[in-house]
C-alpha positions as CSV (number, residue, x, y, z in Angstrom):
1,M,-32.4,16.0,-3.3
2,S,-31.6,17.2,-6.8
3,S,-28.7,16.0,-8.9
4,G,-25.7,18.1,-9.8
5,G,-22.1,18.6,-9.0
6,N,-22.1,20.1,-5.5
7,L,-21.7,17.1,-3.2
8,G,-18.3,18.0,-1.8
9,D,-16.4,21.0,-0.7
10,L,-15.8,22.9,-4.0
11,W,-19.3,24.3,-3.7
12,L,-19.4,24.1,0.1
13,N,-22.6,26.2,0.6
14,G,-24.6,23.6,-1.3
15,E,-23.0,20.8,0.8
16,I,-23.8,22.6,4.1
17,K,-27.5,22.9,3.0
18,R,-27.5,19.2,2.1
19,R,-26.1,18.2,5.5
20,A,-28.8,20.3,7.2
21,I,-31.6,18.6,5.2
22,I,-30.2,15.1,6.1
23,Q,-30.0,16.0,9.8
24,K,-33.4,17.6,10.0
25,C,-35.2,14.9,8.0
26,S,-33.9,11.9,10.0
27,D,-37.3,10.1,9.8
28,N,-37.7,10.5,6.1
29,L,-36.5,8.3,3.2
30,I,-34.0,10.6,1.4
31,I,-32.8,10.0,-2.1
32,S,-29.9,12.1,-3.4
33,F,-30.1,12.0,-7.1
34,P,-26.9,11.5,-9.1
35,Q,-24.1,13.8,-8.1
36,T,-20.4,14.4,-8.9
37,I,-18.8,13.7,-5.5
38,A,-15.4,15.3,-4.6
39,F,-13.8,16.4,-1.4
40,N,-10.4,18.1,-1.3
41,S,-10.6,18.7,2.5
42,K,-10.4,15.6,4.7
43,K,-12.1,17.5,7.5
44,E,-15.1,18.4,5.3
45,A,-15.3,14.8,4.0
46,E,-15.4,13.5,7.6
47,I,-18.1,16.0,8.6
48,S,-20.3,14.9,5.7
49,A,-19.5,11.2,6.3
50,K,-20.6,11.5,9.9
51,I,-23.9,13.2,9.1
52,Y,-24.7,11.0,6.1
53,N,-23.9,7.7,7.9
54,A,-26.1,8.6,10.8
55,H,-29.2,8.7,8.7
56,P,-31.1,5.4,8.7
57,N,-32.6,5.6,5.2
58,L,-30.4,7.7,3.0
59,H,-29.8,6.7,-0.6
60,V,-26.9,8.4,-2.5
61,F,-26.5,8.1,-6.2
62,A,-23.3,9.0,-8.0
63,R,-23.3,10.0,-11.7
64,D,-19.8,8.8,-12.5
65,V,-17.4,5.9,-11.6
66,K,-15.0,7.9,-9.4
67,S,-17.9,9.5,-7.5
68,Y,-19.4,6.1,-7.0
69,S,-16.1,4.8,-5.5
70,T,-15.8,7.9,-3.2
71,A,-19.4,7.5,-2.0
72,K,-18.9,3.8,-1.2
73,E,-15.8,4.7,0.8
74,L,-17.3,7.7,2.7
75,F,-20.9,6.4,3.2
76,P,-20.7,2.7,4.1
77,S,-23.9,2.9,6.2
78,N,-25.9,4.4,3.3
79,F,-27.3,2.8,0.2
80,V,-24.9,3.8,-2.7
81,D,-25.4,3.2,-6.4
82,Q,-24.7,4.8,-9.8
83,L,-27.1,6.4,-12.3
84,P,-26.6,8.6,-15.3
85,D,-27.5,12.3,-15.0
86,P,-31.3,12.5,-15.2
87,V,-31.1,14.8,-18.2
88,F,-30.0,11.7,-20.2
89,T,-33.7,10.5,-19.8
90,L,-35.0,13.4,-22.0
91,S,-36.3,12.5,-25.5
92,Y,-35.5,15.3,-27.9
93,L,-37.9,14.9,-30.9
94,N,-36.8,17.8,-33.1
95,S,-33.2,16.5,-33.8
96,N,-32.1,17.5,-37.3
97,V,-29.6,14.9,-38.5
98,D,-28.7,16.3,-41.9
99,D,-29.0,20.1,-42.2
100,R,-26.4,21.3,-39.7
101,D,-23.5,23.8,-39.8
102,G,-21.1,25.6,-37.6
103,I,-19.5,24.9,-34.2
104,L,-21.0,25.9,-30.8
105,C,-18.5,26.5,-28.0
106,I,-20.1,26.3,-24.5
107,F,-17.6,27.4,-21.9
108,R,-17.8,27.8,-18.1
109,N,-16.5,30.9,-16.2
110,D,-16.4,29.8,-12.6
111,K,-14.1,28.0,-10.2
112,E,-14.4,24.8,-12.1
113,D,-12.8,26.5,-15.1
114,F,-9.6,24.6,-16.1
115,L,-9.1,26.1,-19.5
116,K,-8.7,29.8,-18.4
117,G,-6.8,31.7,-21.2
118,R,-6.7,28.7,-23.5
119,K,-10.3,29.3,-24.6
120,V,-9.3,31.9,-27.1
121,G,-6.9,29.5,-28.7
122,I,-9.6,26.8,-28.9
123,I,-12.1,29.2,-30.5
124,N,-9.5,30.4,-33.0
125,H,-8.6,26.8,-33.9
126,C,-12.3,26.1,-34.6
127,K,-12.5,29.2,-36.8
128,S,-9.4,28.2,-38.7
129,L,-11.2,25.2,-40.0
130,G,-13.6,27.4,-42.0
131,S,-16.7,26.8,-40.0
132,P,-18.8,29.6,-38.3
133,V,-18.2,29.6,-34.6
134,D,-20.6,30.8,-31.8
135,V,-19.8,31.0,-28.1
136,V,-22.3,30.8,-25.3
137,D,-22.2,30.5,-21.5
138,I,-25.1,28.4,-20.1
139,E,-25.1,30.4,-16.9
140,N,-25.9,33.6,-18.8
141,N,-28.1,32.0,-21.3
142,K,-31.7,33.3,-21.1
143,D,-33.3,30.7,-23.4
144,D,-35.7,28.1,-21.9
145,L,-34.5,24.5,-22.2
146,K,-36.3,23.6,-25.4
147,T,-35.2,26.7,-27.2
148,F,-31.6,26.1,-26.1
149,L,-31.8,22.5,-27.3
150,D,-33.3,23.6,-30.6
151,R,-30.4,26.0,-30.9
152,I,-27.8,23.3,-30.2
153,S,-29.4,21.0,-32.8
154,K,-28.5,23.4,-35.6
155,Y,-24.8,22.9,-35.1
156,K,-22.6,20.1,-36.5
157,L,-20.4,20.1,-33.4
158,V,-20.3,21.3,-29.8
159,V,-17.1,22.1,-28.0
160,T,-17.5,22.4,-24.2
161,D,-16.0,22.1,-20.8
162,R,-19.5,22.0,-19.2
163,F,-20.9,18.7,-18.2
164,H,-24.4,19.6,-19.1
165,G,-23.1,21.2,-22.3
166,A,-22.0,17.7,-23.3
167,V,-25.2,16.1,-22.1
168,F,-27.3,18.6,-24.1
169,A,-25.2,17.8,-27.1
170,S,-25.8,14.1,-26.5
171,I,-29.6,14.3,-26.3
172,T,-29.8,16.5,-29.4
173,G,-27.6,14.0,-31.3
174,T,-24.9,16.5,-31.8
175,P,-21.3,15.3,-31.8
176,C,-19.3,16.8,-29.0
177,L,-15.7,17.3,-27.9
178,A,-15.7,17.6,-24.1
179,L,-12.7,19.4,-22.5
180,L,-11.5,18.9,-18.9
181,T,-12.5,20.8,-15.8
182,I,-10.5,21.1,-12.6
183,N,-12.2,17.9,-11.2
184,H,-13.2,14.5,-12.6
185,K,-16.7,15.6,-13.6
186,I,-16.1,15.3,-17.4
187,I,-13.5,12.6,-17.7
188,E,-15.1,10.1,-15.4
189,S,-18.5,10.6,-17.1
190,N,-17.1,8.9,-20.2
191,F,-18.6,5.6,-18.9
192,W,-22.1,7.0,-19.5
193,F,-21.3,8.8,-22.7
194,R,-20.2,5.5,-24.1
195,K,-22.8,3.3,-22.4
196,L,-25.6,5.5,-23.8
197,K,-24.0,5.4,-27.3
198,T,-23.5,9.1,-27.7
199,K,-20.9,10.8,-29.9
200,T,-19.3,12.8,-27.0
201,F,-15.5,12.4,-26.9
202,I,-13.3,13.4,-24.0
203,C,-10.2,15.5,-24.9
204,K,-7.5,15.2,-22.3
205,S,-5.2,17.7,-24.0
206,F,-5.2,20.5,-26.6
207,E,-3.3,18.1,-29.0
208,E,-6.0,15.5,-28.6
209,F,-8.6,18.2,-29.3
210,E,-6.8,19.3,-32.5
211,E,-6.6,15.6,-33.6
212,K,-10.3,14.9,-33.1
213,M,-11.2,18.2,-34.8
214,L,-9.8,16.7,-38.1
215,V,-12.7,14.3,-38.5
216,I,-16.1,15.5,-37.1
217,P,-18.6,12.6,-36.8
218,K,-22.1,12.8,-38.3
219,S,-25.0,13.9,-36.2
220,Y,-27.3,11.1,-35.0
221,K,-30.6,10.2,-33.2
222,Y,-30.1,9.8,-29.5
223,N,-32.1,7.0,-27.8
224,S,-33.0,7.7,-24.2
225,S,-34.7,4.4,-23.5
226,F,-31.8,2.8,-21.6
227,A,-31.4,5.8,-19.2
228,K,-35.2,5.8,-18.7
229,A,-35.2,2.1,-17.9
230,L,-32.6,2.7,-15.1
231,Y,-34.7,5.4,-13.5
232,Y,-38.0,3.5,-13.9
233,R,-36.5,0.7,-11.9
234,V,-35.7,3.0,-9.1
235,L,-39.0,4.9,-9.2
236,F,-41.1,1.7,-9.4
237,S,-39.3,0.2,-6.4
238,I,-39.9,3.4,-4.3
239,K,-43.5,3.4,-5.2
240,E,-44.1,-0.3,-4.5
241,N,-41.7,-0.9,-1.6
242,E,-40.9,2.5,-0.3
243,T,-37.2,1.7,-0.8
244,V,-34.6,1.7,-3.5
245,P,-33.8,-1.6,-5.2
246,I,-30.8,-3.4,-3.6
247,S,-27.6,-2.9,-5.4
248,N,-26.0,-5.9,-7.2
249,P,-22.6,-6.7,-5.7
250,V,-21.3,-8.1,-9.0
251,Q,-22.3,-4.9,-10.8
252,D,-20.7,-2.9,-8.0
253,C,-17.4,-4.8,-8.6
254,I,-17.6,-4.3,-12.3
255,I,-18.4,-0.6,-12.2
256,S,-15.9,0.3,-9.4
257,R,-12.9,-1.6,-11.0
258,R,-10.0,0.6,-12.0
259,S,-7.1,0.1,-14.4
260,I,-3.8,0.2,-12.4
261,R,-0.8,1.5,-14.4
262,R,1.5,2.6,-11.5
263,W,2.2,0.5,-8.5
264,E,3.4,1.4,-5.0
265,K,6.4,-0.4,-3.6
266,Y,5.2,-2.3,-0.5
267,D,4.7,-6.0,0.2
268,V,1.3,-7.7,-0.3
269,S,0.6,-10.3,2.3
270,K,0.7,-13.9,1.3
271,E,-2.9,-14.2,2.6
272,I,-4.1,-11.6,0.1
273,L,-2.0,-13.1,-2.7
274,Y,-3.4,-16.6,-2.1
275,D,-7.0,-15.3,-2.1
276,I,-6.3,-13.8,-5.5
277,I,-4.8,-17.0,-6.8
278,N,-7.7,-19.0,-5.3
279,A,-10.2,-16.8,-7.2
280,G,-8.2,-17.3,-10.4
281,I,-8.4,-21.1,-10.0
282,Y,-12.2,-20.8,-10.5
283,A,-11.9,-19.1,-13.9
284,P,-13.3,-21.2,-16.7
285,S,-11.0,-23.0,-19.1
286,G,-11.7,-24.5,-22.5
287,S,-13.3,-28.0,-22.3
288,N,-12.6,-27.6,-18.5
289,A,-8.9,-28.5,-19.2
290,Q,-7.8,-26.5,-16.1
291,C,-4.5,-25.9,-17.8
292,V,-3.5,-22.6,-16.1
293,K,-0.6,-22.7,-13.7
294,F,0.2,-19.9,-11.1
295,R,3.7,-18.8,-10.0
296,S,4.2,-16.5,-7.0
297,F,7.1,-14.1,-6.7
298,F,7.9,-12.3,-3.4
299,S,10.7,-9.9,-4.6
300,Y,10.8,-6.8,-6.7
301,L,11.7,-7.3,-10.4
């Protein structure tokens, strides 16, 4: 099944079709290529979870960290892993690094639109910097993919709230300021934008957008080899073994970890706390001095 952003209840028709395929093809190996995964309705999440988990050979790939964590939670009976969006595997050969000018704004106009009326202010701010500004909507764009990529490669900067707008900018070596949508599609994809060494930067606010507009990075040559290697590993395993390579639990732990900045006020059991301390005991120390000491507190500060 193709990749995209419709595994969830925001685009429910797509998810209903996905469920039907999974139920009908119960004897087939099914691979769901990288998706943004998000459910707002607990009921719809439970329906999908029941259908997905009943399939004996379903492999679900997420294309961002949060989607990966959601899939691991909802689909414990399925194989779950993370891959970048397949468009990252494209090699764009006509990238013009030097002779570029202007700013291309690629905005969405659907129910994922978070910017709404703020788009005019963003466009006007781009114009105020003295660069020519063009605006395009991918949905209404009639160019074929290569023609559209050629068009993007002529600009010195892309400003977009579309995930694939940012990906297209990346593979053409075009610096990009990516703005938020109503879900985590953009912000959680920062892992891959950084991992693949693109110059796509996430702007969480208009103030951050204005700040990043002050210094526009130079265009660059995108290297798709790392993304390709990840896909070759999967495709080779399917061809040779008729299965997807087993996920690495250490990698799962690293990819799914989160930074915690706010804590809930409830007690953690001593058993859990001692498990954490016991894991810490095995951390390496210089010259094996084992000089670390642990203190446990069981009251709020």
